[in-house]
KETI-393114 format. One line per 4 residues: for each residue x, y, z of C-alpha. Coordinates in Angstrom, 3 decimals, always signed. Layout:
X Y Z | ...
//
This chain:
-129.325 -77.498 -79.995 | -127.586 -74.044 -81.563 | -130.421 -71.807 -83.157 | -129.173 -70.982 -86.739
-127.788 -67.476 -86.400 | -128.622 -64.569 -88.565 | -128.556 -64.975 -92.311 | -126.153 -62.336 -94.265
-128.902 -59.787 -95.531 | -127.311 -59.436 -99.320 | -128.213 -63.507 -99.725 | -132.132 -62.451 -98.896
-131.940 -59.772 -101.389 | -130.100 -62.313 -104.146 | -132.672 -64.928 -103.552 | -135.612 -62.191 -104.131
-134.204 -61.387 -107.589 | -133.994 -64.613 -108.359 | -137.550 -65.109 -107.680 | -138.773 -62.219 -109.374
-136.549 -63.137 -112.565 | -138.559 -66.702 -112.118 | -141.816 -65.372 -112.116 | -140.916 -63.066 -115.393
-142.801 -65.843 -117.901 | -144.952 -64.954 -121.068 | -148.725 -64.745 -120.383 | -150.236 -68.873 -120.211
-146.658 -69.862 -119.340 | -145.433 -71.800 -116.487 | -141.820 -70.422 -115.214 | -139.872 -73.482 -114.639
-136.562 -73.411 -112.592 | -134.182 -74.658 -114.754 | -131.647 -76.965 -112.984 | -128.065 -75.349 -112.317
-125.573 -75.684 -114.599 | -122.851 -78.489 -113.714 | -120.281 -77.431 -111.339 | -122.623 -74.542 -110.214
-124.881 -75.103 -107.323 | -128.228 -73.289 -106.901 | -128.876 -70.342 -105.022 | -130.818 -70.678 -101.689
-131.952 -67.981 -99.423 | -130.318 -67.102 -95.930 | -132.032 -68.897 -92.930 | -133.879 -65.347 -91.219
-135.316 -65.965 -87.467 | -139.592 -65.594 -87.643 | -139.020 -62.791 -85.789 | -142.368 -60.801 -87.198
-146.204 -61.774 -86.541 | -148.570 -61.763 -90.231 | -149.254 -58.628 -91.077 | -147.294 -56.445 -89.463
-146.398 -53.122 -90.284 | -142.834 -52.009 -89.628 | -142.041 -48.208 -90.231 | -137.994 -46.842 -90.767
-137.644 -43.494 -88.951 | -134.462 -41.232 -88.420 | -132.410 -39.348 -91.650 | -129.765 -39.779 -94.485
-128.549 -42.987 -93.198 | -131.385 -44.931 -95.433 | -132.881 -41.950 -96.671 | -131.158 -43.064 -100.242
-133.643 -45.854 -100.573 | -135.976 -43.628 -102.083 | -133.238 -41.132 -103.497 | -135.227 -37.987 -104.896
-133.116 -37.769 -107.805 | -131.892 -39.728 -110.516 | -128.606 -38.563 -111.227 | -126.577 -42.217 -111.878
-123.445 -40.969 -110.318 | -125.521 -41.975 -107.045 | -125.014 -45.234 -105.348 | -127.884 -47.568 -105.906
-128.512 -47.261 -102.300 | -129.953 -50.613 -101.535 | -129.357 -49.946 -97.767 | -130.065 -52.027 -94.555
-133.678 -51.241 -94.221 | -134.133 -51.950 -98.166 | -131.918 -55.821 -96.910 | -134.699 -56.335 -94.133
-137.495 -55.713 -96.627 | -136.071 -57.932 -99.186 | -135.224 -60.477 -97.099 | -138.280 -60.960 -94.528
-140.737 -60.880 -97.849 | -138.888 -63.212 -99.536 | -138.703 -65.746 -96.317 | -142.139 -65.236 -95.211
-144.306 -64.087 -98.003 | -147.642 -65.571 -96.359 | -147.083 -63.207 -93.325 | -148.194 -60.039 -95.506
-145.608 -58.239 -93.425 | -145.055 -54.242 -94.455 | -142.030 -51.925 -94.411 | -142.317 -48.585 -94.676
-139.249 -45.862 -95.124 | -140.542 -42.535 -93.451 | -136.498 -41.055 -93.746 | -135.493 -37.849 -94.765
-131.903 -36.603 -95.221 | -131.196 -33.234 -92.802 | -133.602 -34.200 -89.908 | -132.830 -33.764 -86.555
-134.592 -34.773 -83.476 | -136.899 -31.418 -84.176 | -137.710 -31.792 -87.632 | -138.598 -35.284 -87.098
-140.495 -34.982 -84.037 | -142.139 -31.786 -86.298 | -143.571 -34.440 -88.514 | -143.907 -37.268 -86.297
-147.622 -37.976 -86.125 | -148.275 -37.408 -89.973 | -145.523 -39.558 -90.715 | -145.660 -42.145 -87.684
-148.254 -42.422 -85.945 | -150.277 -42.079 -88.268 | -149.822 -45.157 -90.168 | -150.484 -47.442 -87.287
-147.132 -48.817 -87.037 | -146.408 -52.602 -85.051 | -142.622 -51.944 -84.783 | -140.763 -48.462 -85.386
-137.364 -48.149 -85.858 | -135.460 -44.759 -84.994 | -132.081 -43.581 -86.343 | -131.799 -39.836 -85.558
-128.823 -37.518 -84.323 | -126.182 -37.624 -86.413 | -127.528 -33.443 -87.572 | -128.105 -32.867 -84.248
-124.142 -33.806 -83.621 | -123.338 -32.246 -86.841 | -124.664 -29.124 -85.787 | -123.539 -28.892 -82.420
-119.830 -29.194 -83.889 | -120.446 -26.467 -86.402 | -122.239 -23.939 -84.060 | -120.449 -25.031 -80.627
-123.499 -26.302 -78.783 | -121.930 -28.043 -75.442 | -125.661 -28.958 -74.548 | -126.877 -30.591 -78.043
-126.515 -34.409 -76.141 | -128.973 -32.968 -73.270 | -131.215 -30.923 -75.569 | -131.269 -34.349 -78.050
-132.392 -36.576 -74.724 | -134.925 -34.325 -73.677 | -136.382 -34.164 -77.623 | -136.252 -38.045 -77.534
-137.516 -38.654 -74.436 | -140.882 -36.287 -75.149 | -140.921 -38.415 -78.435 | -140.495 -41.323 -77.575
-143.368 -40.489 -74.545 | -146.023 -39.099 -76.630 | -145.490 -42.402 -78.937 | -146.032 -45.265 -76.705
-149.405 -42.621 -75.077 | -150.899 -42.992 -78.280 | -149.958 -46.756 -79.150 | -148.867 -48.073 -75.898
-148.473 -52.439 -77.861 | -146.054 -50.860 -80.241 | -142.171 -52.332 -80.762 | -139.858 -50.071 -80.759
-135.963 -50.408 -82.195 | -133.330 -47.126 -81.108 | -130.654 -46.949 -83.594 | -127.310 -45.221 -82.160
-126.555 -42.499 -84.636 | -122.989 -43.326 -86.227 | -120.624 -41.208 -88.675 | -117.803 -42.320 -91.324
-114.801 -40.384 -92.329 | -115.460 -37.073 -94.482 | -114.446 -33.580 -95.314 | -116.852 -32.998 -91.722
-115.821 -35.966 -89.388 | -111.792 -36.209 -90.197 | -110.915 -33.138 -89.423 | -112.546 -32.981 -86.535
-112.634 -36.832 -85.317 | -111.980 -37.075 -81.756 | -114.822 -34.986 -80.625 | -116.872 -36.729 -82.941
-116.663 -40.071 -81.543 | -116.193 -38.297 -77.880 | -120.123 -37.082 -79.342 | -120.964 -40.496 -80.175
-120.246 -42.314 -76.978 | -122.777 -39.349 -75.135 | -125.254 -40.064 -77.631 | -125.180 -43.886 -77.377
-125.162 -43.220 -73.781 | -128.711 -41.182 -74.126 | -130.103 -43.794 -76.468 | -128.950 -46.600 -74.332
-130.779 -44.645 -71.404 | -133.690 -44.281 -73.272 | -134.120 -48.254 -74.102 | -133.971 -49.368 -71.326
-136.727 -46.393 -69.885 | -139.025 -47.633 -73.123 | -138.035 -50.818 -73.039 | -136.769 -50.721 -76.251
-133.182 -52.617 -77.617 | -130.667 -50.358 -78.812 | -128.623 -51.136 -81.988 | -125.325 -49.923 -82.046
-123.867 -49.448 -85.560 | -120.065 -47.831 -85.078 | -118.676 -50.793 -83.675 | -119.084 -52.058 -87.036
-117.364 -50.050 -89.094 | -113.180 -50.578 -89.022 | -110.913 -48.928 -91.264 | -109.012 -51.450 -91.712
-112.121 -53.779 -93.099 | -111.485 -55.289 -96.418 | -114.669 -53.808 -97.290 | -114.101 -50.419 -95.408
-112.105 -48.815 -98.775 | -109.520 -45.645 -98.406 | -111.507 -42.620 -97.537 | -110.377 -39.503 -99.669
-110.331 -36.122 -97.463 | -112.254 -34.660 -99.876 | -115.397 -36.520 -99.605 | -118.173 -34.183 -98.842
-120.324 -36.837 -97.149 | -119.400 -40.772 -97.063 | -122.435 -43.558 -96.775 | -121.936 -47.272 -95.543
-120.932 -49.459 -98.313 | -123.256 -52.845 -99.553 | -121.369 -55.525 -97.633 | -121.085 -52.686 -94.629
-125.038 -52.264 -94.847 | -125.442 -55.483 -95.147 | -123.777 -55.742 -91.328 | -125.904 -53.328 -90.498
-128.588 -55.376 -91.254 | -127.709 -58.510 -89.252 | -126.889 -56.348 -86.598 | -130.239 -54.982 -86.459
-132.675 -58.210 -86.378 | -129.718 -59.802 -83.721 | -130.842 -56.757 -81.455 | -134.593 -57.043 -82.208
-134.592 -60.788 -81.252 | -132.652 -60.580 -78.339 | -134.858 -58.286 -77.078 | -138.285 -59.154 -78.375
-137.804 -62.645 -78.863 | -139.913 -64.895 -81.130 | -143.732 -62.701 -82.188 | -146.344 -63.466 -79.588
-149.747 -62.007 -80.381 | -151.757 -59.885 -77.541 | -153.515 -63.087 -76.431 | -150.115 -64.487 -75.256
-150.120 -67.096 -78.599 | -147.038 -66.989 -81.061
//
């Protein structure tokens, strides 16, 4: 029997929005779902694999990739910022409400591996996470290119190794998932695209090495971005920074689930019971 594939994250988010609107009933009344109009179909939540244990705390850490989910301004010109971490939280929260899962976003725009390490105790370990998803490295690479630092990959590896070693010492049972950094065409990357791709490949190798060392799955996001894809619109060279589209974030969520599920399999308690 074939196992169902990972559902599209945006379907799960839509299901959450529908559920929330259904509960918004006047005091003393129960919301009754209305039947779909003739010729329409009711939206059903997509299938998501049961990869988390009841009560697990999942912490997302890293740089700007998903910092947008907690954007710090009210500038309405900014996109809505419902990124892959939000899609994961909404999807699994809707699919398994009885598990009481807790998703925490502690990413910060501009972080590199050193600044992340500097706040790791307070912003990660103190939260007592069961799962830590880390996406870091793009700012290390940007600094290396801007300042001509050929040792950027080796420093990144050493500092990242130290951070992970301290993490498993503090919490030997934590489940890690490492996300390789990625870049999109922009004002900063397009003029040096070949150099960026070379560094991305170097750092992907570093993250793969650390994943093997610390028994953690690795998510490779760069491969998901195809410039001839219908969802990847035309790139303006003057664009300062380009972030993934909603469709791309949905694919990132699917890839995250695939990597996590393939590595950890069904959730198992410390006593060996599922």
